[in-house]
DOLUM-715100 format. One record per residue (C-alpha): residue number from 1; residue in one letter; z, x, y. Coordinates in pm, 1 decimal, m for minus. Layout:
BEGIN
[NUM; "a"; [Z; X; Y]],
...
//
This chain:
BEGIN
[1; "x"; [13858.4; 17344.6; 7729.1]],
[2; "x"; [14216.9; 17444.7; 7658.6]],
[3; "x"; [14341.3; 17681.0; 7929.5]],
[4; "x"; [14684.0; 17831.3; 7954.4]],
[5; "x"; [14901.1; 17698.8; 8235.2]],
[6; "x"; [14933.6; 18044.1; 8388.8]],
[7; "x"; [14557.4; 18096.5; 8421.6]],
[8; "x"; [14496.6; 17738.6; 8539.0]],
[9; "x"; [14768.5; 17756.0; 8802.4]],
[10; "x"; [14647.9; 18094.7; 8925.5]],
[11; "x"; [14290.7; 17972.7; 8967.1]],
[12; "x"; [14401.2; 17645.6; 9132.6]],
[13; "x"; [14622.2; 17831.7; 9378.7]],
[14; "x"; [14338.0; 18069.7; 9461.6]],
[15; "x"; [14100.6; 17781.5; 9529.8]],
[16; "x"; [14354.3; 17606.4; 9750.6]],
[17; "x"; [14408.8; 17925.6; 9948.6]],
[18; "x"; [14035.3; 17972.2; 10002.0]],
[19; "x"; [13987.8; 17614.5; 10118.0]],
[20; "x"; [14267.2; 17654.8; 10373.0]],
[21; "x"; [14081.2; 17936.4; 10550.4]],
[22; "x"; [13834.2; 17854.8; 10827.1]],
[23; "x"; [13462.5; 17891.5; 10745.4]],
[24; "x"; [13418.2; 18162.6; 11007.2]],
[25; "x"; [13703.4; 18365.9; 10861.1]],
[26; "x"; [13569.5; 18319.0; 10508.6]],
[27; "x"; [13224.5; 18444.8; 10610.2]],
[28; "x"; [13366.5; 18788.0; 10699.2]],
[29; "x"; [13498.1; 18835.9; 10345.4]],
[30; "x"; [13221.3; 18663.1; 10157.8]],
[31; "x"; [13041.8; 18806.6; 9858.0]],
[32; "x"; [12730.8; 18654.1; 9705.7]],
[33; "x"; [12696.6; 18445.8; 9393.0]],
[34; "x"; [12481.8; 18703.3; 9217.3]],
[35; "x"; [12728.0; 18982.6; 9296.1]],
[36; "x"; [13033.9; 18777.4; 9205.6]],
[37; "x"; [12897.2; 18707.7; 8856.3]],
[38; "x"; [12726.7; 19041.3; 8800.6]],
[39; "x"; [12792.6; 19148.8; 8444.4]],
[40; "x"; [12869.1; 18793.2; 8334.8]],
[41; "x"; [12542.5; 18599.1; 8378.1]],
[42; "x"; [12251.5; 18547.9; 8614.0]],
[43; "x"; [12288.7; 18292.0; 8893.2]],
[44; "x"; [11968.6; 18110.6; 8981.2]],
[45; "x"; [11815.2; 17829.7; 9183.1]],
[46; "x"; [11517.2; 17599.5; 9141.7]],
[47; "x"; [11271.5; 17637.7; 9429.2]],
[48; "x"; [11029.8; 17401.1; 9596.5]],
[49; "x"; [10709.9; 17514.5; 9766.3]],
[50; "x"; [10857.6; 17558.0; 10113.5]],
[51; "x"; [11121.7; 17790.8; 9976.0]],
[52; "x"; [10905.9; 18027.5; 9771.3]],
[53; "x"; [10623.7; 18036.1; 10027.8]],
[54; "x"; [10893.1; 18097.4; 10290.9]],
[55; "x"; [10779.5; 17826.5; 10531.2]],
[56; "x"; [11145.6; 17723.0; 10508.0]],
[57; "x"; [11256.2; 18067.0; 10618.3]],
[58; "x"; [11628.8; 17992.1; 10618.7]],
[59; "x"; [11621.7; 17864.2; 10261.5]],
[60; "x"; [11411.9; 18160.9; 10147.2]],
[61; "x"; [11659.7; 18400.3; 10306.8]],
[62; "x"; [11946.0; 18219.3; 10134.3]],
[63; "x"; [11771.8; 18248.7; 9797.5]],
[64; "x"; [11715.5; 18622.0; 9845.0]],
[65; "x"; [12075.6; 18674.7; 9947.4]],
[66; "x"; [12253.5; 18465.4; 9684.0]],
[67; "x"; [12044.9; 18440.9; 9366.3]],
[68; "x"; [11891.2; 18677.1; 9112.1]],
[69; "x"; [11698.2; 18419.0; 8906.6]],
[70; "x"; [11451.7; 18148.4; 9008.1]],
[71; "x"; [11294.8; 17842.4; 8847.3]],
[72; "x"; [11013.5; 17627.7; 8991.5]],
[73; "x"; [11083.3; 17262.6; 9059.2]],
[74; "x"; [10722.6; 17148.0; 9012.4]],
[75; "x"; [10447.8; 17407.4; 9056.9]],
[76; "x"; [10421.7; 17504.4; 8688.2]],
[77; "x"; [10423.7; 17151.1; 8547.3]],
[78; "x"; [10100.3; 17041.5; 8382.5]],
[79; "x"; [10019.1; 16770.1; 8639.4]],
[80; "x"; [10035.5; 17020.4; 8925.1]],
[81; "x"; [9870.8; 17312.3; 8750.4]],
[82; "x"; [9605.1; 17153.5; 8528.4]],
[83; "x"; [9515.5; 16815.8; 8681.1]],
[84; "x"; [9170.8; 16771.3; 8521.7]],
[85; "x"; [8993.0; 16894.9; 8208.8]],
[86; "x"; [8889.4; 17255.4; 8262.0]],
[87; "x"; [9039.6; 17260.8; 8613.5]],
[88; "x"; [9336.5; 17485.9; 8687.2]],
[89; "x"; [9495.7; 17536.7; 9028.3]],
[90; "x"; [9718.4; 17844.4; 9027.3]],
[91; "x"; [9759.7; 17875.0; 9403.9]],
[92; "x"; [10116.3; 17743.1; 9420.5]],
[93; "x"; [10229.1; 17902.8; 9095.1]],
[94; "x"; [10094.4; 18239.5; 9206.4]],
[95; "x"; [10300.8; 18221.4; 9526.5]],
[96; "x"; [10610.3; 18132.2; 9324.4]],
[97; "x"; [10566.7; 18427.2; 9089.1]],
[98; "x"; [10484.0; 18660.7; 9378.5]],
[99; "x"; [10808.9; 18560.2; 9552.8]],
[100; "x"; [11009.8; 18643.1; 9242.1]],
[101; "x"; [10836.8; 18974.0; 9179.6]],
[102; "x"; [10865.6; 19082.7; 9541.1]],
[103; "x"; [11239.8; 19017.7; 9539.0]],
[104; "x"; [11318.2; 19161.2; 9196.9]],
[105; "x"; [11427.3; 18828.9; 9046.2]],
[106; "x"; [11437.7; 18701.1; 8689.3]],
[107; "x"; [11150.9; 18451.1; 8682.6]],
[108; "x"; [11161.4; 18134.9; 8470.0]],
[109; "x"; [10856.7; 17923.7; 8384.5]],
[110; "x"; [10930.7; 17550.0; 8381.5]],
[111; "x"; [10770.4; 17395.9; 8180.2]],
[112; "x"; [10484.6; 17399.7; 7927.2]],
[113; "x"; [10514.5; 17081.1; 7719.6]],
[114; "x"; [10683.0; 16765.2; 7849.9]],
[115; "x"; [10603.5; 16396.1; 7825.2]],
[116; "x"; [10649.7; 16346.8; 8200.0]],
[117; "x"; [10424.1; 16485.8; 8472.5]],
[118; "x"; [10139.1; 16537.7; 8227.5]],
[119; "x"; [9805.7; 16373.9; 8321.3]],
[120; "x"; [9680.8; 16082.8; 8109.0]],
[121; "x"; [9355.2; 16262.1; 8027.1]],
[122; "x"; [9546.0; 16512.7; 7815.0]],
[123; "x"; [9618.9; 16240.9; 7559.4]],
[124; "x"; [9284.9; 16054.2; 7572.2]],
[125; "x"; [8927.8; 16097.2; 7453.5]],
[126; "x"; [8628.9; 16048.8; 7683.3]],
[127; "x"; [8644.8; 15671.5; 7629.8]],
[128; "x"; [9011.0; 15636.8; 7721.9]],
[129; "x"; [9130.3; 15596.2; 7363.6]],
[130; "x"; [9410.5; 15810.1; 7219.9]],
[131; "x"; [9291.7; 16159.7; 7136.0]],
[132; "x"; [9317.1; 16277.8; 6776.2]],
[133; "x"; [9562.2; 16541.0; 6652.1]],
[134; "x"; [9320.2; 16833.1; 6650.8]],
[135; "x"; [9192.8; 16757.6; 7001.3]],
[136; "x"; [9543.5; 16739.4; 7143.9]],
[137; "x"; [9652.2; 17055.5; 6964.5]],
[138; "x"; [9349.7; 17235.3; 7103.7]],
[139; "x"; [9432.3; 17118.3; 7456.1]],
[140; "x"; [9794.1; 17227.4; 7416.9]],
[141; "x"; [9691.2; 17570.6; 7292.5]],
[142; "x"; [9434.8; 17617.4; 7570.0]],
[143; "x"; [9690.1; 17520.2; 7834.2]],
[144; "x"; [9966.5; 17742.5; 7698.9]],
[145; "x"; [9745.9; 18044.4; 7638.5]],
[146; "x"; [9588.1; 18010.5; 7982.3]],
[147; "x"; [9911.7; 17962.4; 8176.1]],
[148; "x"; [10142.2; 18195.7; 7984.5]],
[149; "x"; [9863.3; 18450.1; 7953.0]],
[150; "x"; [9808.0; 18455.6; 8329.1]],
[151; "x"; [10172.2; 18544.2; 8390.9]],
[152; "x"; [10224.5; 18768.4; 8089.0]],
[153; "x"; [10469.9; 19041.8; 8180.7]],
[154; "x"; [10559.0; 18862.7; 8505.8]],
[155; "x"; [10738.5; 18543.0; 8404.8]],
[156; "x"; [11035.6; 18650.9; 8196.0]],
[157; "x"; [11104.2; 18332.2; 8002.3]],
[158; "x"; [10957.3; 17986.4; 7947.0]],
[159; "x"; [11096.8; 17636.2; 7899.6]],
[160; "x"; [10840.0; 17580.0; 7627.8]],
[161; "x"; [10936.1; 17224.1; 7532.9]],
[162; "x"; [11137.5; 17003.8; 7765.5]],
[163; "x"; [11336.8; 16695.5; 7660.3]],
[164; "x"; [11191.6; 16617.7; 7318.7]],
[165; "x"; [11491.5; 16416.0; 7195.8]],
[166; "x"; [11612.5; 16059.6; 7247.8]],
[167; "x"; [11973.0; 15951.5; 7301.4]],
[168; "x"; [12015.8; 15860.9; 6932.6]],
[169; "x"; [11895.1; 16202.2; 6818.1]],
[170; "x"; [11549.4; 16093.2; 6710.2]],
[171; "x"; [11232.0; 16250.3; 6842.9]],
[172; "x"; [11122.0; 16070.0; 7158.1]],
[173; "x"; [10807.9; 15867.9; 7090.2]],
[174; "x"; [10590.2; 16045.5; 7343.4]],
[175; "x"; [10213.2; 16086.6; 7318.3]],
[176; "x"; [10277.2; 16439.5; 7189.5]],
[177; "x"; [10483.9; 16306.6; 6900.8]],
[178; "x"; [10270.0; 16001.3; 6827.7]],
[179; "x"; [9940.4; 16190.7; 6813.5]],
[180; "x"; [10041.5; 16528.9; 6671.3]],
[181; "x"; [10366.1; 16448.6; 6492.0]],
[182; "x"; [10708.9; 16609.8; 6506.4]],
[183; "x"; [10555.0; 16953.6; 6449.4]],
[184; "x"; [10412.4; 16950.8; 6803.9]],
[185; "x"; [10733.1; 17130.3; 6902.9]],
[186; "x"; [10677.8; 17408.6; 6650.6]],
[187; "x"; [10312.7; 17443.1; 6753.7]],
[188; "x"; [10408.7; 17479.0; 7121.1]],
[189; "x"; [10640.9; 17770.3; 7045.6]],
[190; "x"; [10386.6; 17938.5; 6821.5]],
[191; "x"; [10124.1; 17914.9; 7095.3]],
[192; "x"; [10367.9; 18047.4; 7359.0]],
[193; "x"; [10457.6; 18346.9; 7143.4]],
[194; "x"; [10088.3; 18410.1; 7079.2]],
[195; "x"; [10022.6; 18411.5; 7453.2]],
[196; "x"; [10307.4; 18652.4; 7537.8]],
[197; "x"; [10497.8; 18803.9; 7244.1]],
[198; "x"; [10754.2; 18958.4; 7479.8]],
[199; "x"; [10841.9; 18643.8; 7676.4]],
[200; "x"; [11175.0; 18473.3; 7616.7]],
[201; "x"; [11135.5; 18121.1; 7478.4]],
[202; "x"; [11376.7; 17838.1; 7563.1]],
[203; "x"; [11435.3; 17481.0; 7459.0]],
[204; "x"; [11554.0; 17272.1; 7756.3]],
[205; "x"; [11739.1; 16942.1; 7715.1]],
[206; "x"; [11999.4; 16717.2; 7872.9]],
[207; "x"; [12296.1; 16603.8; 7667.9]],
[208; "x"; [12511.7; 16411.4; 7915.4]],
[209; "x"; [12451.0; 16107.5; 8129.2]],
[210; "x"; [12587.9; 15937.5; 8437.3]],
[211; "x"; [12940.4; 15801.1; 8474.2]],
[212; "x"; [12864.3; 15495.5; 8258.8]],
[213; "x"; [12803.1; 15702.9; 7945.8]],
[214; "x"; [12954.0; 15986.6; 7751.4]],
[215; "x"; [12782.6; 16268.7; 7570.6]],
[216; "x"; [12566.6; 16191.9; 7268.5]],
[217; "x"; [12686.0; 16385.5; 6962.7]],
[218; "x"; [12378.8; 16261.3; 6776.4]],
[219; "x"; [12148.0; 16412.1; 7035.8]],
[220; "x"; [12337.3; 16739.2; 7039.4]],
[221; "x"; [12328.4; 16756.8; 6659.7]],
[222; "x"; [11954.4; 16687.3; 6671.2]],
[223; "x"; [11902.6; 16972.5; 6917.1]],
[224; "x"; [12087.1; 17204.6; 6681.5]],
[225; "x"; [11869.9; 17086.2; 6392.2]],
[226; "x"; [11555.7; 17130.5; 6602.3]],
[227; "x"; [11641.9; 17492.1; 6684.6]],
[228; "x"; [11734.4; 17566.6; 6323.0]],
[229; "x"; [11400.1; 17427.8; 6211.1]],
[230; "x"; [11216.7; 17650.0; 6458.2]],
[231; "x"; [11415.6; 17950.7; 6341.3]],
[232; "x"; [11331.5; 17869.3; 5978.3]],
[233; "x"; [10962.4; 17893.9; 6072.6]],
[234; "x"; [11007.7; 18236.5; 6228.0]],
[235; "x"; [11028.8; 18121.7; 6590.8]],
[236; "x"; [11269.9; 18328.9; 6798.3]],
[237; "x"; [11446.6; 18101.6; 7043.3]],
[238; "x"; [11619.0; 18313.6; 7306.8]],
[239; "x"; [11831.6; 18042.3; 7464.1]],
[240; "x"; [11903.6; 17671.7; 7471.5]],
[241; "x"; [11894.5; 17521.8; 7818.6]],
[242; "x"; [12179.5; 17282.8; 7892.4]],
[243; "x"; [12064.0; 17104.0; 8204.8]],
[244; "x"; [12401.5; 17044.7; 8367.3]],
[245; "x"; [12335.9; 16735.1; 8576.2]],
[246; "x"; [12704.8; 16647.6; 8592.3]],
[247; "x"; [12935.3; 16406.2; 8771.1]],
[248; "x"; [13274.1; 16455.7; 8929.1]],
[249; "x"; [13446.6; 16351.1; 8606.6]],
[250; "x"; [13191.2; 16345.9; 8327.5]],
[251; "x"; [13129.1; 16517.7; 8099.8]],
[252; "x"; [13477.8; 16648.9; 8033.3]],
[253; "x"; [13542.3; 17020.9; 8035.8]],
[254; "x"; [13622.2; 16999.0; 7665.9]],
[255; "x"; [13279.1; 16847.7; 7597.2]],
[256; "x"; [13100.7; 17121.8; 7790.0]],
[257; "x"; [13304.6; 17388.7; 7613.3]],
[258; "x"; [13240.2; 17237.7; 7270.9]],
[259; "x"; [12865.4; 17210.4; 7328.4]],
[260; "x"; [12831.1; 17574.3; 7436.9]],
[261; "x"; [13036.5; 17682.9; 7135.8]],
[262; "x"; [12818.8; 17486.4; 6892.7]],
[263; "x"; [12493.6; 17618.8; 7040.7]],
[264; "x"; [12619.6; 17977.2; 7032.1]],
[265; "x"; [12672.6; 17949.0; 6656.3]],
[266; "x"; [12293.1; 17930.0; 6623.1]],
[267; "x"; [12273.7; 18292.2; 6730.3]],
[268; "x"; [12107.9; 18206.4; 7061.7]],
[269; "x"; [12210.3; 18243.2; 7423.5]],
[270; "x"; [12296.9; 17940.0; 7634.8]],
[271; "x"; [12180.0; 17871.0; 7990.2]],
[272; "x"; [12288.2; 17600.8; 8232.3]],
[273; "x"; [11944.9; 17534.7; 8372.0]],
[274; "x"; [11968.6; 17252.0; 8626.0]],
[275; "x"; [12321.0; 17257.9; 8768.8]],
[276; "x"; [12429.1; 16996.4; 9023.0]],
[277; "x"; [12715.1; 16748.3; 9063.5]],
[278; "x"; [12641.2; 16391.6; 9170.2]],
[279; "x"; [12906.7; 16263.2; 9412.7]],
[280; "x"; [12754.5; 15919.6; 9474.8]],
[281; "x"; [12833.4; 15592.5; 9296.4]],
[282; "x"; [12634.0; 15535.3; 8979.0]],
[283; "x"; [12378.5; 15259.4; 8946.2]],
[284; "x"; [12425.8; 15128.0; 8594.8]],
[285; "x"; [12105.7; 14927.1; 8564.3]],
[286; "x"; [11902.6; 15241.2; 8635.1]],
[287; "x"; [12117.4; 15481.9; 8438.8]],
[288; "x"; [11844.6; 15588.7; 8197.1]],
[289; "x"; [11532.0; 15513.0; 8403.0]],
[290; "x"; [11281.0; 15790.3; 8460.8]],
[291; "x"; [11162.5; 15658.8; 8797.4]],
[292; "x"; [11382.4; 15611.8; 9106.1]],
[293; "x"; [11478.5; 15268.5; 9229.5]],
[294; "x"; [11342.2; 15165.5; 9569.1]],
[295; "x"; [11603.8; 14918.9; 9688.3]],
[296; "x"; [11772.7; 14841.0; 10022.5]],
[297; "x"; [12052.5; 15085.3; 10091.7]],
[298; "x"; [12402.5; 14983.7; 10190.8]],
[299; "x"; [12744.8; 15140.7; 10231.9]],
[300; "x"; [12837.9; 15062.1; 9872.7]],
[301; "x"; [12566.1; 15264.2; 9703.7]],
[302; "x"; [12506.1; 15512.4; 9989.8]],
[303; "x"; [12852.2; 15560.4; 10143.2]],
[304; "x"; [12837.9; 15910.7; 10295.0]],
[305; "x"; [12544.4; 15910.0; 10534.5]],
[306; "x"; [12766.6; 16051.2; 10811.8]],
[307; "x"; [12902.4; 16332.4; 10595.4]],
[308; "x"; [13113.5; 16392.9; 10287.6]],
[309; "x"; [13485.1; 16321.3; 10339.8]],
[310; "x"; [13714.2; 16620.6; 10305.2]],
[311; "x"; [13888.0; 16466.9; 10005.2]],
[312; "x"; [13555.6; 16461.0; 9819.4]],
[313; "x"; [13472.1; 16813.2; 9934.0]],
[314; "x"; [13796.2; 16920.3; 9769.6]],
[315; "x"; [13716.3; 16731.2; 9447.4]],
[316; "x"; [13367.4; 16878.7; 9437.4]],
[317; "x"; [13507.4; 17228.4; 9487.7]],
[318; "x"; [13760.6; 17187.2; 9209.0]],
[319; "x"; [13500.6; 17041.1; 8974.0]],
[320; "x"; [13268.4; 17335.9; 9029.9]],
[321; "x"; [13555.6; 17580.4; 8984.5]],
[322; "x"; [13664.1; 17418.2; 8659.7]],
[323; "x"; [13310.0; 17424.9; 8520.9]],
[324; "x"; [13258.1; 17788.2; 8614.7]],
[325; "x"; [13581.0; 17876.7; 8433.9]],
[326; "x"; [13421.0; 17731.8; 8121.3]],
[327; "x"; [13099.8; 17924.7; 8182.1]],
[328; "x"; [13293.4; 18249.2; 8229.8]],
[329; "x"; [13487.7; 18184.2; 7912.5]],
[330; "x"; [13151.4; 18196.3; 7733.0]],
[331; "x"; [13008.0; 18491.3; 7924.9]],
[332; "x"; [12928.4; 18664.7; 7595.9]],
[333; "x"; [12659.7; 18401.1; 7526.4]],
[334; "x"; [12591.9; 18259.8; 7874.0]],
[335; "x"; [12260.6; 18397.8; 7994.1]],
[336; "x"; [12216.1; 18212.3; 8321.4]],
[337; "x"; [12355.0; 17936.5; 8544.1]],
[338; "x"; [12081.3; 17794.1; 8766.9]],
[339; "x"; [12131.3; 17528.5; 9032.6]],
[340; "x"; [11866.5; 17257.7; 9059.9]],
[341; "x"; [11796.2; 17314.6; 9425.6]],
[342; "x"; [11916.7; 17536.9; 9708.5]],
[343; "x"; [12077.6; 17305.8; 9965.3]],
[344; "x"; [12200.3; 16947.2; 9967.4]],
[345; "x"; [11908.2; 16844.3; 10183.1]],
[346; "x"; [11646.6; 16947.7; 9928.2]],
[347; "x"; [11822.4; 16810.7; 9619.2]],
[348; "x"; [11638.2; 16564.4; 9393.7]],
[349; "x"; [11957.1; 16355.7; 9386.4]],
[350; "x"; [11869.1; 16225.6; 9733.1]],
[351; "x"; [11578.9; 16050.4; 9558.2]],
[352; "x"; [11722.0; 15965.2; 9213.8]],
[353; "x"; [11837.6; 15729.7; 9072.9]],
[354; "x"; [11806.5; 15546.8; 9407.3]],
[355; "x"; [11548.0; 15668.3; 9655.8]],
[356; "x"; [11663.7; 15772.9; 10003.2]],
[357; "x"; [12037.1; 15818.9; 9957.5]],
[358; "x"; [12241.4; 16105.0; 10105.9]],
[359; "x"; [12391.3; 16321.2; 9834.2]],
[360; "x"; [12594.5; 16644.0; 9839.3]],
[361; "x"; [12554.5; 16801.3; 9493.8]],
[362; "x"; [12507.5; 17173.4; 9563.6]],
[363; "x"; [12695.9; 17471.5; 9710.1]],
[364; "x"; [12511.5; 17485.2; 10044.5]],
[365; "x"; [12494.9; 17203.9; 10299.1]],
[366; "x"; [12203.1; 17067.6; 10497.5]],
[367; "x"; [12256.4; 17336.6; 10761.9]],
[368; "x"; [12227.4; 17610.8; 10497.9]],
[369; "x"; [12599.2; 17689.8; 10522.6]],
[370; "x"; [12828.5; 17749.8; 10222.8]],
[371; "x"; [13053.8; 17456.5; 10137.0]],
[372; "x"; [13409.7; 17468.8; 10002.6]],
[373; "x"; [13251.4; 17443.4; 9657.1]],
[374; "x"; [13081.2; 17778.6; 9717.8]],
[375; "x"; [13412.1; 17941.1; 9801.0]],
[376; "x"; [13569.9; 17784.4; 9493.6]],
[377; "x"; [13298.2; 17923.4; 9265.1]],
[378; "x"; [13338.3; 18269.9; 9417.9]],
[379; "x"; [13715.7; 18251.6; 9375.5]],
[380; "x"; [13679.8; 18184.5; 9004.0]],
[381; "x"; [13491.4; 18511.4; 8960.3]],
[382; "x"; [13745.2; 18698.1; 9170.5]],
[383; "x"; [14046.8; 18571.8; 8972.8]],
[384; "x"; [13890.7; 18597.7; 8626.3]],
[385; "x"; [14033.8; 18855.0; 8386.0]],
[386; "x"; [13867.3; 19192.3; 8440.9]],
[387; "x"; [13738.7; 19230.6; 8084.9]],
[388; "x"; [13374.2; 19163.5; 8149.0]],
//
């Protein structure tokens, strides 16, 4: 993103001033994320069971205070919700939706069709052989109509299809694609619209990788083509979800800016759906793996078990501030920025790509306190031009 020196220097000076103030002093003059970005976009968080059922009372209170949108980490995924043929378990999902309704939040459903966390039986016949196209389409339709129908008028928008594309821009060869064909994506959106014509429909994807890789223009172009194809068939896509699992340096701000600009040209909104910033060293051999590595930990790959050094706290704060400047620049198309987790302690990045490490990717620490990155994000909203 190209930013004038005056604006950049103003924002940088504001962040530095905030970081120089003691946490106790900051707390007295502290607004919330949802209030700071009111009128620009929603600010959300992905919740685990203990947060939406309020057994983790401190996290639940933090969510109510800071966020106006929620996503579920797991409770609406097929494996959790529909583990066996004809067997649905809505107990956890009901509590999630109830939490959102009770607190007046924008509720996201994540997700309906994905190649991960879907039971094997979905793709097999009664003999364990691959199901045929019509059988799998019928199962998809039943699942979508049952789940979306149950929460019709309650869940505001759905990640209908999640991560359908490979790094080279081709369709990922999942059981969905192999059995049904590329039109499984179209069918999923048609079924979702049938189940709730008023629900917002999203396509959710990741376009950037860890520090060893750059963005994939081919994958981004394929996502644009995918959405255009859906639109040509009369499917109304409300927003594209840009996951936002970022590092301290990659992707560049220019890459993020360019991607949002290109998606907006489709006539859709853009959401950053799974925001976090990985501060730990990358593990190249596991860069693209879908399962975490279980390996002995050492100070090289898990260096901050005693806490994050102040120098890295400062880098993390600046990185978040710089990204939120980009998001605010696109506030006319930015629907939502949702963090993938609430506090550092509950982040998935403590378990991926290496299981059991100590990561610090979010705005609130393991004691539920705001970090310098929180103050930096608030300062961006405070110093932004007052034209929103």
